[in-house]
C-alpha positions in Angstrom: 137.7 23.4 37.2 138.6 19.6 37.1 136.0 19.3 40.1 133.5 21.3 38.1 133.9 19.3 34.8 134.2 16.1 36.9 130.9 16.8 38.6 129.5 18.0 35.2 130.5 14.5 34.0 129.0 12.9 36.7 125.6 14.9 35.9 125.7 14.1 32.5 126.2 10.1 33.0 123.4 9.8 35.8 121.1 11.8 33.3 121.9 9.7 30.3 121.5 6.5 32.7 118.0 7.8 34.0 116.9 8.8 30.4 117.9 5.4 29.4 115.9 3.8 32.0 113.0 6.0 31.4 113.0 5.4 27.7 113.8 1.6 28.1 111.5 1.1 31.3 109.3 -1.3 29.6 111.8 -3.4 28.5 113.8 -3.6 31.9 110.2 -4.4 33.5 109.6 -6.9 31.0 113.0 -8.6 31.6 112.7 -8.4 35.3 109.1 -10.0 35.0 110.3 -13.0 32.8 113.3 -13.5 35.4 111.1 -13.7 38.0 108.5 -15.9 35.8 111.4 -18.4 34.9 112.5 -18.8 38.5 109.0 -19.2 39.9 108.8 -21.7 37.0 112.0 -23.5 37.9 110.9 -23.8 41.5 107.6 -25.4 40.9 108.9 -27.8 38.6 111.6 -28.6 41.2 108.8 -29.1 43.9 106.4 -31.4 41.6 109.1 -33.8 40.6 110.1 -34.2 44.2 106.3 -34.7 45.2 106.3 -37.3 42.1 109.3 -39.1 43.8 107.8 -39.1 46.9 104.5 -40.4 45.8 106.0 -43.2 43.4 108.3 -44.2 46.7 105.1 -44.4 48.6 103.5 -46.6 45.5 106.1 -48.7 45.8 106.0 -49.2 49.4 102.4 -49.8 49.3 103.1 -52.4 46.5 105.5 -54.1 48.3 103.2 -54.2 51.1 100.6 -56.1 49.0 103.1 -58.9 47.9 102.5 -62.5 49.5 106.3 -62.6 50.4 105.9 -59.4 52.3 102.6 -60.6 54.4 104.1 -64.2 55.2 107.6 -62.5 56.3 105.2 -60.3 58.2 103.6 -63.3 59.9 106.1 -65.7 60.3 108.2 -62.5 62.1 105.0 -62.5 64.7 105.6 -66.3 65.1 109.1 -65.3 66.0 110.4 -67.7 63.1 112.5 -65.0 61.5 115.1 -65.8 58.8 116.5 -62.6 57.6 119.2 -63.9 55.5 117.5 -67.1 54.2 119.9 -69.5 55.9 116.9 -72.0 56.2 115.8 -71.9 52.7 116.7 -75.3 51.6 116.7 -77.1 55.2 113.0 -78.5 54.5 114.5 -80.7 51.9 115.8 -83.0 54.6 112.9 -82.6 57.1 110.3 -85.4 57.7 108.0 -83.0 59.9 107.7 -79.2 58.4 107.1 -76.1 60.4 105.3 -73.0 58.8 108.6 -71.8 57.3 109.2 -74.7 56.0 105.8 -74.6 54.0 106.4 -71.4 53.1 109.6 -72.3 51.4 108.4 -75.4 50.0 105.2 -72.9 48.4 107.9 -70.8 47.0 109.9 -73.5 44.9 107.2 -74.9 43.8 105.7 -71.8 42.6 108.8 -71.2 40.7 109.1 -74.3 39.1 105.2 -73.9 38.3 105.9 -70.7 37.0 109.1 -71.7 34.9 106.7 -73.8 33.0 104.4 -71.8 32.3 101.8 -73.4 34.8 99.5 -70.3 36.4 99.4 -70.5 40.3 97.4 -67.4 40.7 94.1 -69.1 42.4 96.5 -70.7 45.2 98.3 -67.7 45.6 95.1 -65.9 45.9 93.9 -68.3 48.8 96.9 -67.6 50.6 96.2 -63.7 50.1 93.0 -63.9 51.8 94.1 -65.9 54.8 97.2 -63.9 55.2 95.1 -60.5 54.9 92.6 -61.9 57.5 95.3 -63.0 60.0 97.0 -59.6 59.7 93.9 -57.7 60.2 93.1 -59.5 63.3 96.6 -59.5 64.7 96.5 -55.5 63.8 93.2 -55.0 65.6 93.8 -56.8 68.8 92.2 -54.9 71.3 93.8 -56.7 74.3 97.5 -57.6 74.9 98.0 -60.8 74.0 101.7 -62.8 74.4 103.6 -63.6 71.5 103.3 -67.6 72.2 99.3 -67.2 71.7 100.1 -65.2 68.3 102.2 -67.6 67.2 100.0 -70.7 68.1 97.0 -68.7 66.4 98.9 -68.1 63.4 100.3 -71.6 62.7 96.9 -73.3 63.9 95.4 -71.3 61.0 98.0 -70.9 58.3 99.8 -74.1 58.6 97.1 -76.2 57.5 96.0 -74.3 54.7 99.9 -73.9 53.2 100.1 -77.7 53.8 97.2 -77.8 51.4 98.3 -75.5 49.0 101.7 -77.1 48.8 99.8 -80.6 48.9 97.8 -79.3 45.6 100.9 -77.5 43.9 103.2 -80.7 44.4 100.1 -82.5 42.3 100.1 -80.0 39.3 102.1 -81.6 36.5 103.8 -78.9 34.6 103.5 -79.2 31.0 105.9 -82.3 30.2 107.4 -80.8 27.1 109.6 -78.0 26.2 107.9 -74.9 25.7 109.0 -74.3 22.3 108.3 -70.6 21.9 110.6 -70.0 24.9 113.5 -72.4 23.2 113.1 -70.4 20.0 114.1 -67.0 21.8 116.9 -68.7 24.0 118.1 -70.2 21.0 118.1 -66.8 18.8 119.5 -65.0 22.1 122.6 -67.3 22.3 123.3 -67.1 18.4 
């Protein structure tokens, strides 16, 4: 008798579950559908964020490669005049005869000095960009194997006089001799 009641109880429970499923199948299917859609949207959003992060990283790399610093370091590396840790940074101050790297460091110092005094240097930098682009394009599009010494001589022969002229021009530019009163006021209010 207990077995019969147990079987009867199981049949009743199963029939109740089936009737609930049949009565509320639209709700169950709706919840299941919503769960699938939310999961799909979550995965799609994750992939979109990863894609945007990758595109941002690639854009930053492209932007970094378009800077004059990147181009000059690449040219200086081609001439085997690498200074990865900046050990030679201030050595040009004590030299009479400058190398290409010395002119580059002097250019960077003059550019910083002029920019700090609100004197634009975009024309000089544009000329340097053009020459670096041209030299890098020629080095990248070589159809024959060229020795490193020939590359070094070619780059130094074309870039050193231009960089020397730019440094001389920038050295002759007199930055504003007075204090920039707006910057002074901002600094004064920031300190107070």
